[in-house]
Residue frames relative to the residue before (quaternion, step in Angstrom):
aa qw qx qy qz dx dy dz
M 1.0000 0.0000 0.0000 0.0000 0.00 0.00 0.00
S 0.3271 -0.7458 0.5543 0.1718 3.52 -0.71 1.10
V 0.2313 -0.7277 0.6327 0.1285 3.51 -1.33 0.68
V 0.2163 -0.7824 0.5794 0.0735 3.45 -1.04 1.09
T 0.1059 -0.7974 0.5917 0.0530 3.45 -0.67 1.11
L 0.3908 -0.7321 0.5247 0.1894 3.40 -0.98 1.01
F 0.5974 -0.5962 0.3984 0.3591 3.52 -0.92 0.73
E 0.6094 0.5700 -0.3249 0.4452 3.60 1.10 -0.88
N 0.7318 0.4356 -0.2836 0.4409 3.65 1.03 -0.53
V 0.4344 0.6646 -0.4757 0.3787 3.62 1.32 0.08
S 0.5838 -0.6097 0.4237 0.3285 3.48 -1.08 0.90
N 0.5933 -0.5790 0.4285 0.3594 3.58 -1.22 0.47
E 0.6371 0.5362 -0.3472 0.4313 3.51 1.01 -0.64
L 0.6596 0.4965 -0.3117 0.4704 3.58 1.05 -0.70
V 0.6286 0.5522 -0.3196 0.4448 3.49 1.11 -0.75
I 0.6379 0.5337 -0.3087 0.4615 3.48 1.04 -0.88
E 0.6483 0.5153 -0.2971 0.4753 3.60 1.02 -0.79
I 0.6070 0.5236 -0.3349 0.4952 3.53 1.10 -0.78
L 0.7053 0.4952 -0.2847 0.4199 3.66 0.71 -1.10
E 0.5680 0.6099 -0.4035 0.3776 3.66 1.14 -0.27
Y 0.6595 0.5036 -0.3043 0.4679 3.51 1.26 -0.32
F 0.6466 0.5047 -0.2902 0.4930 3.64 1.29 0.03
N 0.5705 -0.5427 0.5336 0.3086 3.47 -1.45 0.50
G 0.6082 -0.5930 0.4217 0.3171 3.60 -1.05 0.89
Y 0.6657 0.5285 -0.2805 0.4459 3.46 0.95 -0.95
E 0.6618 0.5058 -0.2736 0.4810 3.56 1.08 -0.86
I 0.6395 0.5162 -0.3476 0.4514 3.57 1.02 -0.76
C 0.6918 0.4880 -0.3028 0.4377 3.57 0.76 -1.07
K 0.7175 0.4365 -0.2885 0.4597 3.66 0.81 -0.78
S 0.6713 0.5071 -0.2904 0.4559 3.59 1.11 -0.55
F 0.8280 0.2835 -0.1141 0.4701 3.51 0.87 -0.99
S 0.5865 0.6397 -0.3866 0.3118 3.63 0.95 -0.45
N 0.7171 0.3911 -0.2373 0.5259 3.65 1.05 -0.49
L 0.4472 0.6962 -0.4853 0.2826 3.72 1.08 0.01
N 0.7500 -0.3044 0.2168 0.5458 3.54 0.73 -1.01
S 0.6973 -0.4895 0.2784 0.4435 3.71 -1.01 0.28
H 0.5911 0.5810 -0.3727 0.4172 3.52 1.13 -0.70
F 0.6857 0.4656 -0.2515 0.4998 3.62 0.78 -0.95
Q 0.6431 0.5145 -0.3382 0.4553 3.58 0.94 -0.75
Q 0.6689 0.4660 -0.3113 0.4885 3.59 0.94 -0.70
L 0.6667 0.5128 -0.3238 0.4332 3.58 0.98 -0.73
I 0.6980 0.4387 -0.2971 0.4818 3.64 0.79 -0.72
N 0.6467 0.4963 -0.3074 0.4909 3.59 1.29 -0.20
S 0.5631 0.6173 -0.3692 0.4069 3.55 1.32 -0.17
S 0.6476 -0.5708 0.3812 0.3308 3.51 -1.27 0.40
F 0.5571 0.6333 -0.3470 0.4101 3.43 1.52 -0.48
V 0.7270 0.3981 -0.2337 0.5084 3.59 1.11 -0.49
L 0.0294 -0.8088 0.5873 0.0081 3.60 -0.64 1.17
F 0.3171 -0.8109 0.4831 0.0918 3.52 -1.04 0.94
K 0.2863 -0.7085 0.6232 0.1662 3.47 -1.28 0.51
F 0.0213 -0.8181 0.5747 0.0027 3.70 -0.64 0.95
Y 0.2141 -0.7938 0.5631 0.0831 3.53 -0.93 0.87
S 0.7382 -0.4802 0.2625 0.3944 3.61 -1.23 0.48
N 0.6772 0.4918 -0.3231 0.4418 3.64 0.84 -0.77
D 0.5340 0.6198 -0.4039 0.4093 3.62 1.25 -0.29
F 0.5985 0.5578 -0.3862 0.4260 3.59 1.01 -0.66
I 0.6496 0.4914 -0.3730 0.4443 3.60 0.85 -0.68
A 0.6646 0.5368 -0.3235 0.4068 3.50 0.89 -0.86
D 0.7821 -0.2097 0.1826 0.5577 3.56 0.76 -1.06
N 0.2452 -0.7883 0.5541 0.1065 3.66 -0.21 1.42
Q 0.6411 0.5560 -0.3324 0.4116 3.58 0.88 -0.95
L 0.6068 0.5684 -0.3503 0.4314 3.55 1.05 -0.94
L 0.6668 0.5177 -0.2937 0.4485 3.62 0.82 -0.93
L 0.6874 0.4782 -0.2946 0.4605 3.49 0.94 -0.87
N 0.6007 0.5399 -0.3697 0.4593 3.69 1.04 -0.49
H 0.7771 0.3319 -0.1820 0.5029 3.62 1.12 -0.51
K 0.3043 0.8197 -0.4567 0.1641 3.51 1.30 0.11
H 0.6555 0.5125 -0.3248 0.4496 3.59 1.09 -0.63
Q 0.6950 0.4455 -0.2715 0.4947 3.58 1.33 -0.18
L 0.4636 0.6841 -0.4454 0.3445 3.59 1.27 0.12
I 0.1256 -0.7678 0.6215 0.0918 3.55 -0.95 0.94
S 0.7775 0.1503 -0.0694 0.6067 3.65 1.23 -0.58
L 0.0078 0.8245 -0.5623 0.0633 3.55 -0.87 1.03
Q 0.1565 -0.7455 0.6416 0.0901 3.50 -0.89 0.85
Y 0.0827 -0.8541 0.5124 -0.0324 3.53 -0.10 1.29
D 0.0611 -0.7958 0.6024 -0.0097 3.65 -0.81 1.05
E 0.3980 -0.7458 0.4784 0.2377 3.62 -0.35 1.18
S 0.5969 0.5932 -0.3474 0.4136 3.62 1.07 -0.68
F 0.7801 0.2870 -0.1718 0.5288 3.63 1.06 -0.58
S 0.6707 0.5179 -0.3456 0.4031 3.64 1.02 -0.14
S 0.2744 -0.7543 0.5883 0.0980 3.45 -1.15 0.96
Y 0.6915 0.3814 -0.2675 0.5521 3.63 1.15 0.38
S 0.3550 -0.7145 0.5455 0.2566 3.43 -1.37 0.19
I 0.5291 -0.6313 0.4386 0.3594 3.61 -1.14 0.40
D 0.1021 0.8297 -0.5462 0.0535 3.67 -0.78 0.80
S 0.8030 -0.3235 0.2148 0.4522 3.57 -1.20 -0.15
S 0.5765 0.6064 -0.3710 0.4027 3.66 1.18 -0.29
F 0.5914 0.4745 -0.3599 0.5437 3.53 1.37 -0.22
N 0.0561 0.8736 -0.4800 0.0582 3.61 0.74 1.04
H 0.6856 0.4285 -0.3121 0.4991 3.72 1.20 -0.07
L 0.4644 0.7247 -0.4266 0.2778 3.52 1.24 -0.17
E 0.1001 -0.8126 0.5741 -0.0072 3.59 -0.79 1.25
Y 0.7722 0.2460 -0.0929 0.5784 3.55 1.05 -0.84
L 0.0737 0.8140 -0.5734 0.0573 3.61 -0.69 1.01
I 0.0654 -0.7640 0.6418 0.0132 3.57 -0.95 0.91
I 0.1118 -0.8087 0.5772 0.0189 3.54 -0.77 1.23
N 0.0902 -0.7944 0.6002 0.0234 3.57 -0.59 1.06
N 0.8501 0.1482 -0.1326 0.4877 3.50 -1.30 0.58
I 0.1346 0.8134 -0.5470 0.1448 3.60 0.82 0.87
S 0.1903 -0.8301 0.5159 0.0925 3.56 -0.64 1.05
S 0.7925 0.0941 -0.0302 0.6018 3.60 1.27 -0.42
I 0.4505 -0.6891 0.5023 0.2645 3.56 -0.87 0.96
K 0.4169 0.7021 -0.4691 0.3365 3.67 1.21 0.03
L 0.5643 0.6562 -0.3228 0.3832 3.34 1.17 -0.83
L 0.6739 0.5289 -0.2711 0.4389 3.59 1.06 -0.98
S 0.5362 0.6186 -0.4317 0.3789 3.65 1.13 -0.44
N 0.6883 0.4963 -0.3340 0.4104 3.63 0.98 -0.65
L 0.5486 0.6691 -0.3738 0.3340 3.61 1.28 -0.51
S 0.5428 0.6139 -0.4004 0.4102 3.60 1.17 -0.46
S 0.6535 0.5197 -0.3224 0.4460 3.67 1.15 -0.51
L 0.5535 0.6007 -0.3876 0.4273 3.60 1.30 0.03
P 0.2761 -0.8391 0.4370 0.1694 3.63 -0.19 1.22
R 0.7474 0.3720 -0.2053 0.5108 3.62 1.24 -0.43
L 0.4512 0.7129 -0.4615 0.2741 3.64 1.07 -0.09
H 0.0989 0.8100 -0.5714 0.0872 3.55 -0.61 1.14
S 0.7495 0.2762 -0.2470 0.5486 3.63 1.26 0.18
L 0.0561 0.8358 -0.5416 0.0704 3.57 -0.66 1.02
T 0.0453 -0.7788 0.6257 0.0014 3.55 -0.93 1.01
I 0.0688 -0.7904 0.6087 0.0110 3.53 -0.81 0.97
N 0.0930 -0.7676 0.6293 0.0783 3.60 -0.91 0.97
T 0.2026 -0.8014 0.5523 0.1081 3.53 -0.43 1.19
Q 0.2287 -0.8037 0.4967 0.2344 3.58 1.25 -0.38
Y 0.8030 -0.2507 0.1752 0.5115 3.73 -0.48 -1.02
K 0.5489 0.6998 -0.3645 0.2760 3.65 1.14 -0.03
F 0.8166 0.2006 -0.1384 0.5233 3.63 0.88 -0.36
D 0.2139 -0.7661 0.5935 0.1225 3.60 -0.88 0.85
D 0.7377 0.3334 -0.2079 0.5491 3.53 1.17 -0.59
L 0.1328 -0.8486 0.5118 0.0168 3.63 -0.31 1.25
T 0.2932 0.8255 -0.4297 0.2190 3.47 1.39 0.19
Q 0.7353 0.4098 -0.2017 0.5007 3.57 0.73 -1.23
L 0.5741 0.5987 -0.3657 0.4221 3.55 1.16 -0.65
Y 0.6930 0.4899 -0.2299 0.4763 3.49 0.92 -1.19
Q 0.6104 0.5558 -0.3542 0.4393 3.61 1.10 -0.75
L 0.7146 0.4758 -0.2517 0.4468 3.50 0.95 -1.05
V 0.5986 0.5588 -0.3274 0.4715 3.56 1.18 -0.62
F 0.7025 0.5089 -0.2558 0.4267 3.47 0.98 -0.86
T 0.5792 0.5631 -0.3433 0.4792 3.51 1.41 -0.10
L 0.5512 0.6132 -0.3786 0.4206 3.64 1.28 -0.19
S 0.2609 -0.8445 0.4416 0.1542 3.55 0.10 1.26
K 0.7094 0.4572 -0.3082 0.4391 3.70 0.95 -0.37
L 0.5048 0.6851 -0.4027 0.3372 3.52 1.29 -0.28
K 0.1590 -0.7951 0.5830 0.0505 3.42 -1.08 1.13
Y 0.7790 0.2078 -0.0838 0.5856 3.45 1.24 -0.76
F 0.0965 0.7954 -0.5974 0.0322 3.62 -0.94 0.80
K 0.0659 -0.7596 0.6469 -0.0105 3.60 -0.98 1.09
C 0.0877 -0.7649 0.6381 0.0107 3.58 -0.99 1.09
I 0.0901 -0.8155 0.5717 0.0074 3.49 -0.83 1.19
S 0.0985 0.7885 -0.6056 0.0420 3.57 -1.04 0.70
E 0.4341 -0.7453 0.4808 0.1578 3.32 -1.19 0.91
I 0.7052 0.3749 -0.2114 0.5634 3.51 1.43 -0.06
R 0.6446 -0.5101 0.3910 0.4139 3.54 -1.33 0.19
T 0.1063 -0.8218 0.5594 -0.0186 3.56 -0.75 1.03
F 0.1066 -0.7552 0.6336 0.1294 3.51 -1.44 0.07
C 0.0248 -0.8008 0.5975 -0.0339 3.46 -1.09 0.69
Y 0.0876 0.7950 -0.5912 0.1035 3.69 -0.34 1.18
L 0.1588 -0.7904 0.5864 0.0782 3.64 -0.49 1.16
S 0.6573 -0.5289 0.3837 0.3755 3.48 -1.39 0.45
S 0.4160 -0.6846 0.5171 0.3015 3.65 -0.91 0.60
I 0.6348 0.4966 -0.3430 0.4825 3.68 1.19 -0.42
I 0.0108 -0.8204 0.5619 -0.1057 3.55 -0.51 1.45
N 0.0914 -0.7618 0.6282 0.1292 3.60 -0.92 0.62
D 0.7226 -0.4792 0.2793 0.4126 3.52 -1.19 0.31
K 0.6193 0.5754 -0.3238 0.4249 3.57 1.07 -0.79
Q 0.6821 0.5008 -0.2890 0.4477 3.61 1.29 -0.49
L 0.5523 0.6479 -0.3918 0.3489 3.51 1.23 -0.24
S 0.3466 -0.7732 0.5104 0.1467 3.55 -0.93 0.96
N 0.3965 -0.6995 0.5390 0.2510 3.55 -1.25 0.49
I 0.3701 0.7560 -0.4785 0.2502 3.57 1.18 0.26
E 0.2249 -0.8045 0.5421 0.0914 3.62 -0.86 1.02
Y 0.7687 0.2534 -0.0916 0.5801 3.58 1.31 -0.66
L 0.0544 0.7917 -0.6023 0.0864 3.52 -0.50 1.19
Y 0.0505 -0.7435 0.6661 -0.0301 3.51 -1.10 1.09
C 0.1277 -0.7348 0.6651 0.0369 3.54 -0.61 1.32
A 0.0166 -0.7989 0.6006 -0.0281 3.58 -0.28 1.21
H 0.5616 0.4715 -0.4086 0.5434 3.36 0.84 1.26
T 0.6680 -0.5000 0.3402 0.4335 3.62 -1.28 0.38
C 0.0718 0.8052 -0.5836 0.0764 3.57 -0.87 0.92
T 0.2737 -0.7489 0.5779 0.1742 3.68 -0.72 0.79
I 0.6905 -0.4707 0.4083 0.3674 3.38 -1.45 0.23
N 0.6738 0.4995 -0.2831 0.4651 3.50 1.02 -0.82
E 0.6209 0.5160 -0.3410 0.4816 3.51 1.15 -0.77
L 0.6169 0.5566 -0.3164 0.4578 3.59 0.88 -0.84
S 0.6860 0.5006 -0.3045 0.4315 3.60 0.92 -0.85
T 0.6537 0.4812 -0.3083 0.4960 3.55 1.34 -0.21
I 0.6557 0.5090 -0.3020 0.4687 3.56 1.35 -0.37
I 0.6710 0.5814 -0.2890 0.3580 3.49 0.83 -1.12
P 0.6466 0.5442 -0.3399 0.4127 3.59 0.92 -0.82
Y 0.5921 0.5550 -0.3550 0.4641 3.66 1.28 -0.24
L 0.7493 0.4169 -0.1516 0.4917 3.57 1.29 -0.48
P 0.0553 -0.8660 0.4969 0.0013 3.54 0.51 1.15
K 0.7079 0.4196 -0.2649 0.5027 3.58 1.18 -0.33
L 0.3444 0.7856 -0.4706 0.2068 3.53 1.22 0.20
R 0.1300 -0.8071 0.5746 0.0379 3.70 -0.73 0.92
S 0.8023 0.1706 -0.0525 0.5696 3.64 1.02 -0.84
L 0.0050 -0.8064 0.5904 -0.0337 3.55 -0.75 1.07
S 0.0092 0.7874 -0.6154 0.0348 3.52 -0.91 1.00
F 0.1497 0.8313 -0.5209 0.1235 3.63 -0.70 0.95
C 0.4248 -0.6727 0.5542 0.2447 3.50 -1.31 0.62
N 0.2770 -0.8052 0.5069 0.1339 3.49 -0.14 1.38
S 0.0902 -0.7399 0.6647 0.0519 3.51 -1.09 0.88
N 0.3534 -0.7774 0.4972 0.1534 3.64 -0.82 0.97
D 0.2897 0.8108 -0.4803 0.1674 3.60 1.17 0.25
D 0.8175 0.0466 -0.0494 0.5720 3.49 1.09 -0.77
D 0.3297 0.8048 -0.4353 0.2326 3.44 1.31 0.56
D 0.1423 0.7532 -0.6216 0.1612 3.52 0.39 1.23
D 0.6371 -0.5070 0.4239 0.3966 3.55 -1.36 0.42
N 0.2222 0.7931 -0.5438 0.1608 3.65 -0.51 0.91
N 0.3359 -0.7931 0.4829 0.1580 3.50 -0.16 1.46
N 0.6561 0.5338 -0.3228 0.4248 3.57 0.90 -1.00
V 0.6490 0.5248 -0.3245 0.4451 3.60 0.97 -0.81
I 0.6471 0.5633 -0.2744 0.4343 3.47 0.97 -1.15
K 0.6265 0.5692 -0.3017 0.4387 3.54 1.02 -0.92
K 0.6138 0.5239 -0.3376 0.4845 3.59 1.07 -0.69
I 0.6923 0.5009 -0.2811 0.4368 3.61 0.89 -0.64
Q 0.6044 0.5640 -0.3496 0.4409 3.61 1.06 -0.76
S 0.1425 0.7909 -0.5849 0.1101 3.42 -0.95 0.88
N 0.7319 -0.3312 0.2644 0.5337 3.53 -0.68 -1.09
I 0.2516 0.8198 -0.4755 0.1965 3.54 1.17 0.40
T 0.1205 -0.8115 0.5700 0.0450 3.46 -0.79 1.11
H 0.7675 0.2204 -0.1439 0.5845 3.52 1.22 -0.57
L 0.0117 0.8083 -0.5870 0.0455 3.59 -0.75 1.10
Y 0.0410 -0.7814 0.6217 -0.0350 3.55 -0.89 1.21
I 0.0731 -0.7873 0.6121 -0.0117 3.57 -0.78 1.12
H 0.0589 -0.8006 0.5963 -0.0025 3.59 -0.86 1.08
E 0.7703 0.4153 -0.2794 0.3950 3.49 -1.36 0.14
D 0.8575 -0.0679 0.0198 0.5096 3.59 -0.62 -0.95
P 0.4966 -0.6463 0.4601 0.3521 3.71 -0.81 0.64
I 0.3671 -0.7048 0.5691 0.2114 3.45 -0.97 0.90
T 0.5359 -0.6150 0.4283 0.3888 3.66 -1.03 0.70
L 0.6392 -0.5701 0.3732 0.3565 3.51 -1.17 0.85
N 0.6565 0.5285 -0.3104 0.4396 3.57 0.89 -0.88
N 0.6567 0.4758 -0.3208 0.4894 3.60 0.97 -0.84
L 0.6145 0.5657 -0.3436 0.4292 3.55 1.01 -0.81
K 0.6457 0.5162 -0.3058 0.4723 3.55 0.89 -0.95
L 0.6784 0.5063 -0.2886 0.4474 3.59 0.97 -0.81
L 0.6555 0.5428 -0.2967 0.4332 3.44 1.10 -0.70
I 0.6246 0.5626 -0.3092 0.4447 3.53 1.32 -0.52
N 0.0224 -0.8355 0.5490 -0.0012 3.56 -0.39 1.06
E 0.7093 -0.4524 0.3270 0.4304 3.65 -1.23 0.14
N 0.6880 0.5122 -0.2810 0.4304 3.55 1.13 -0.53
L 0.4943 0.7093 -0.3763 0.3330 3.55 1.35 -0.41
E 0.0613 -0.8233 0.5630 0.0393 3.64 -0.73 0.96
V 0.7898 0.1202 -0.1035 0.5926 3.56 1.25 -0.46
L 0.0196 -0.7794 0.6260 -0.0157 3.52 -0.92 1.00
S 0.0346 -0.8030 0.5947 -0.0181 3.57 -0.76 1.17
L 0.0982 -0.8069 0.5813 0.0363 3.60 -0.78 0.99
D 0.0024 0.8256 -0.5609 0.0608 3.72 -0.28 1.18
F 0.5332 0.5802 -0.4797 0.3860 3.55 0.03 1.32
A 0.4903 -0.6412 0.5082 0.3002 3.51 -1.34 0.51
Y 0.0367 0.7721 -0.6326 0.0484 3.58 -1.07 0.95
E 0.4050 -0.7421 0.4801 0.2343 3.57 -0.78 1.01
D 0.7032 0.4715 -0.2690 0.4591 3.53 1.07 -0.63
I 0.3072 -0.8015 0.4771 0.1889 3.55 -0.22 1.34
E 0.5666 0.6117 -0.3939 0.3869 3.59 1.19 -0.58
Y 0.5244 0.6348 -0.4021 0.4004 3.65 1.15 -0.32
F 0.7438 0.3820 -0.2246 0.5004 3.45 0.93 -0.77
D 0.6549 0.4836 -0.3234 0.4822 3.56 1.21 -0.25
A 0.4409 0.7229 -0.4228 0.3230 3.56 1.35 -0.06
Y 0.4360 -0.6782 0.5282 0.2663 3.53 -1.07 0.86
L 0.2458 -0.7752 0.5725 0.1038 3.59 -0.66 1.22
């Protein structure tokens, strides 16, 4: 004899586990009008949502009604009629697309749980210096990825105090970045473990002193775009390095046969 179990009779704990696999917009639209039980459940603090950029077009107000339950958000200024503030108190993962002003970043310091941030500047900023400075003030941040579709530059001050040091452990510079630029960024990141960057050879001369500023506790190193000079590559490899990935085209096969 088969036993039929209604979804309404499934425990709240199991329902919450199932909802983790769905987009927040889908959850609200699918479950909010079923009955009062599910309405109360999706409004409770036990259910945390993930919202993506296309959800803004569908229903901006719906997202605002549940902003205190958001754990992950893909934010697009082109579609958003609100700013991110301390009311997003469960937000841990944030992706910002089409950012038009770095003023938006000033509010992120009010997010108590934010530990992963991705910013896509697209074609709007060629100078990333101030953006990096603001991001490094976010004390809870562990992961930062910056994306740009144009050639950029970023030179931070060499004068650093303890309050300016960041807790970031994973940095992905998905934009053009020279060795000299990296040497101004890395000193702000004493806990950095994983570094990925799109190398630019604009000023990539062999420079031992510059490379020494980059060496730290990095265990994972990923280099893309322009080939880095062999001497600089040797200098970047330290005793803590566990993973090295080189993703670029190079005509001289001896480069890859070289003894590091």
